[in-house]
ZASELO-693902 format. One record per residue (C-alpha): residue number from 1; residue in one letter; chain; y, x, z. Coordinates in steps of 0.5 Angstrom, whole numbers. Example, Ala and Ser with C-alpha at 12.3 -4.5 7.8 and 13.67 -1.06 7.14 Angstrom:
BEGIN
<1,"A","A",<-9,25,16>>
<2,"S","A",<-2,27,14>>
This chain:
BEGIN
<1,"M","A",<304,87,336>>
<2,"K","A",<297,87,332>>
<3,"N","A",<300,86,326>>
<4,"A","A",<305,92,327>>
<5,"R","A",<298,96,329>>
<6,"A","A",<294,94,323>>
<7,"L","A",<300,95,318>>
<8,"L","A",<301,102,321>>
<9,"I","A",<293,104,320>>
<10,"A","A",<294,101,313>>
<11,"T","A",<300,106,311>>
<12,"I","A",<296,112,314>>
<13,"V","A",<290,110,310>>
<14,"I","A",<294,109,303>>
<15,"S","A",<298,116,305>>
<16,"V","A",<291,120,306>>
<17,"F","A",<288,117,299>>
<18,"L","A",<294,119,295>>
<19,"L","A",<295,126,298>>
<20,"S","A",<287,127,297>>
<21,"F","A",<288,124,289>>
<22,"L","A",<294,129,288>>
<23,"I","A",<291,135,291>>
<24,"G","A",<284,134,287>>
<25,"R","A",<288,132,280>>
<26,"A","A",<292,139,281>>
<27,"T","A",<286,143,282>>
<28,"A","A",<282,140,276>>
<29,"L","A",<289,142,272>>
<30,"R","A",<289,149,274>>
<31,"S","A",<281,150,273>>
<32,"K","A",<282,147,266>>
<33,"E","A",<287,152,264>>
<34,"E","A",<283,158,267>>
<35,"N","A",<277,155,263>>
<36,"S","A",<281,154,256>>
<37,"S","A",<284,161,257>>
<38,"E","A",<277,164,257>>
<39,"N","A",<274,160,252>>
<40,"K","A",<279,161,246>>
<41,"I","A",<276,161,239>>
<42,"Y","A",<278,167,235>>
<43,"M","A",<280,164,228>>
<44,"G","A",<281,170,224>>
<45,"T","A",<277,174,219>>
<46,"V","A",<272,179,219>>
<47,"T","A",<271,184,213>>
<48,"I","A",<264,184,211>>
<49,"P","A",<261,191,209>>
<50,"K","A",<259,192,202>>
<51,"K","A",<251,194,201>>
<52,"E","A",<250,201,199>>
<53,"E","A",<248,201,192>>
<54,"K","A",<243,207,190>>
<55,"E","A",<243,210,184>>
<56,"E","A",<236,212,180>>
<57,"T","A",<235,219,181>>
<58,"A","A",<232,224,176>>
<59,"P","A",<225,224,179>>
<60,"A","A",<224,217,179>>
<61,"A","A",<226,217,171>>
<62,"A","A",<221,223,170>>
<63,"G","A",<216,219,174>>
<64,"A","A",<217,213,169>>
<65,"K","A",<216,218,163>>
<66,"V","A",<209,221,166>>
<67,"L","A",<207,214,167>>
<68,"E","A",<208,211,160>>
<69,"E","A",<205,218,157>>
<70,"N","A",<199,216,161>>
<71,"K","A",<199,209,159>>
<72,"E","A",<199,211,152>>
<73,"E","A",<193,216,153>>
<74,"E","A",<189,210,156>>
<75,"T","A",<191,206,150>>
<76,"A","A",<188,211,145>>
<77,"K","A",<182,212,149>>
<78,"P","A",<176,208,146>>
<79,"Q","A",<175,202,151>>
<80,"K","A",<168,201,154>>
<81,"K","A",<166,193,153>>
<82,"P","A",<164,190,160>>
<83,"E","A",<157,189,161>>
<84,"T","A",<155,182,161>>
<85,"K","A",<148,179,163>>
<86,"E","A",<145,174,158>>
<87,"S","A",<149,167,159>>
<88,"V","A",<145,161,158>>
<89,"P","A",<147,157,152>>
<90,"S","A",<151,151,152>>
<91,"R","A",<145,147,149>>
<92,"L","A",<138,147,152>>
<93,"P","A",<132,144,149>>
<94,"F","A",<128,137,152>>
<95,"P","A",<123,139,157>>
<96,"C","A",<118,133,155>>
<97,"G","A",<120,128,151>>
<98,"Q","A",<127,125,149>>
<99,"T","A",<127,118,152>>
<100,"V","A",<131,117,158>>
<101,"L","A",<128,112,163>>
<102,"K","A",<133,113,169>>
<103,"G","A",<139,118,168>>
<104,"Y","A",<143,122,173>>
<105,"S","A",<147,118,178>>
<106,"E","A",<151,121,184>>
<107,"T","A",<152,114,186>>
<108,"A","A",<146,109,189>>
<109,"V","A",<142,106,184>>
<110,"Y","A",<136,101,185>>
<111,"S","A",<129,104,186>>
<112,"E","A",<123,100,184>>
<113,"T","A",<118,104,188>>
<114,"M","A",<122,104,195>>
<115,"G","A",<126,98,194>>
<116,"D","A",<133,100,196>>
<117,"W","A",<139,104,193>>
<118,"R","A",<139,111,193>>
<119,"A","A",<142,117,189>>
<120,"H","A",<138,120,183>>
<121,"T","A",<140,127,182>>
<122,"G","A",<136,128,176>>
<123,"I","A",<133,125,169>>
<124,"D","A",<127,121,168>>
<125,"Y","A",<124,123,161>>
<126,"A","A",<119,118,159>>
<127,"A","A",<112,121,157>>
<128,"E","A",<105,120,158>>
<129,"K","A",<101,123,163>>
<130,"G","A",<98,129,161>>
<131,"S","A",<104,131,157>>
<132,"E","A",<106,138,157>>
<133,"V","A",<112,140,160>>
<134,"Q","A",<116,146,157>>
<135,"S","A",<121,151,160>>
<136,"V","A",<128,149,158>>
<137,"W","A",<130,157,158>>
<138,"D","A",<128,164,159>>
<139,"G","A",<127,165,167>>
<140,"T","A",<123,167,173>>
<141,"V","A",<119,162,177>>
<142,"T","A",<121,162,184>>
<143,"R","A",<118,156,187>>
<144,"V","A",<111,152,186>>
<145,"Y","A",<110,147,191>>
<146,"K","A",<108,140,193>>
<147,"D","A",<113,135,196>>
<148,"K","A",<112,129,200>>
<149,"L","A",<116,125,196>>
<150,"W","A",<116,129,189>>
<151,"G","A",<109,131,189>>
<152,"S","A",<108,137,185>>
<153,"C","A",<114,141,183>>
<154,"V","A",<116,148,179>>
<155,"E","A",<123,151,180>>
<156,"I","A",<125,156,175>>
<157,"T","A",<131,161,176>>
<158,"H","A",<135,162,169>>
<159,"S","A",<141,166,172>>
<160,"E","A",<144,168,178>>
<161,"D","A",<146,160,179>>
<162,"L","A",<142,156,175>>
<163,"K","A",<136,153,176>>
<164,"S","A",<131,148,173>>
<165,"V","A",<126,144,177>>
<166,"Y","A",<120,140,174>>
<167,"K","A",<118,134,179>>
<168,"N","A",<112,129,178>>
<169,"L","A",<107,134,175>>
<170,"A","A",<100,134,175>>
<171,"S","A",<97,138,181>>
<172,"K","A",<94,144,176>>
<173,"I","A",<100,148,175>>
<174,"P","A",<99,154,170>>
<175,"V","A",<104,158,173>>
<176,"K","A",<106,162,179>>
<177,"K","A",<112,164,183>>
<178,"G","A",<114,171,180>>
<179,"D","A",<112,169,173>>
<180,"K","A",<117,171,167>>
<181,"V","A",<117,165,162>>
<182,"K","A",<120,164,156>>
<183,"K","A",<124,158,153>>
<184,"G","A",<118,153,151>>
<185,"E","A",<113,156,155>>
<186,"T","A",<108,150,158>>
<187,"V","A",<110,150,166>>
<188,"G","A",<106,144,167>>
<189,"K","A",<103,137,165>>
<190,"V","A",<106,130,167>>
<191,"G","A",<102,127,173>>
<192,"K","A",<103,121,178>>
<193,"S","A",<104,125,184>>
<194,"A","A",<111,123,186>>
<195,"A","A",<111,118,191>>
<196,"V","A",<118,116,191>>
<197,"E","A",<117,114,184>>
<198,"S","A",<110,112,183>>
<199,"R","A",<112,105,181>>
<200,"E","A",<116,107,175>>
<201,"T","A",<113,108,168>>
<202,"S","A",<110,115,167>>
<203,"H","A",<115,120,166>>
<204,"L","A",<117,127,168>>
<205,"H","A",<123,128,173>>
<206,"F","A",<127,133,171>>
<207,"E","A",<133,137,175>>
<208,"I","A",<138,142,174>>
<209,"W","A",<142,146,180>>
<210,"Q","A",<148,150,179>>
<211,"G","A",<151,154,185>>
<212,"G","A",<146,150,190>>
<213,"V","A",<148,143,187>>
<214,"A","A",<145,138,183>>
<215,"I","A",<148,137,177>>
<216,"N","A",<147,132,171>>
<217,"P","A",<142,135,166>>
<218,"E","A",<146,132,160>>
<219,"S","A",<151,138,162>>
<220,"Y","A",<146,143,158>>
<221,"V","A",<140,138,155>>
<222,"Y","A",<142,133,150>>
């Protein structure tokens, strides 16, 4: 009796499962057919319209002719030469002596006075104390000052972006701010005022600045 009841229950469960499966399968197939009919891709071709080409009109051609005539008239007129300021020559005279004790270096070099390594943004020209220091080019004195490290200094502006600076000078300076100086004019004398180079051989420390940046003076003086 128990076996018959179990068999009946099993048969009912299997029948329900199969019926559910068949119903679900039929529903899925019908949904697929509906979707495929809605999402069909058009495989035909579409004619691309051509761009309209505009022909050059007579007024444009006439305008071109007028421009050409104006150009010929401008060419016929005498051309004015552009006004230019006097440029600094590619070579300047030495400010004081020609013997280089220490050259320009953006990388660190040893300082006998400071006992360390540091950049040297100028050239040291050997010269006896009291030797005259001359301006390397015409210009205007823009600064006369004393620096804690470089001592007595003179700055001369030669053009809008070019300056020369003379350091380690004697305390008595014969020029002042605003003075116009000529090439070769004395602007000071070699001293011993630069504390940062006080143990070096007597010399002038000379710098050139271009566009607010220290450059190798040998770009101009050699």
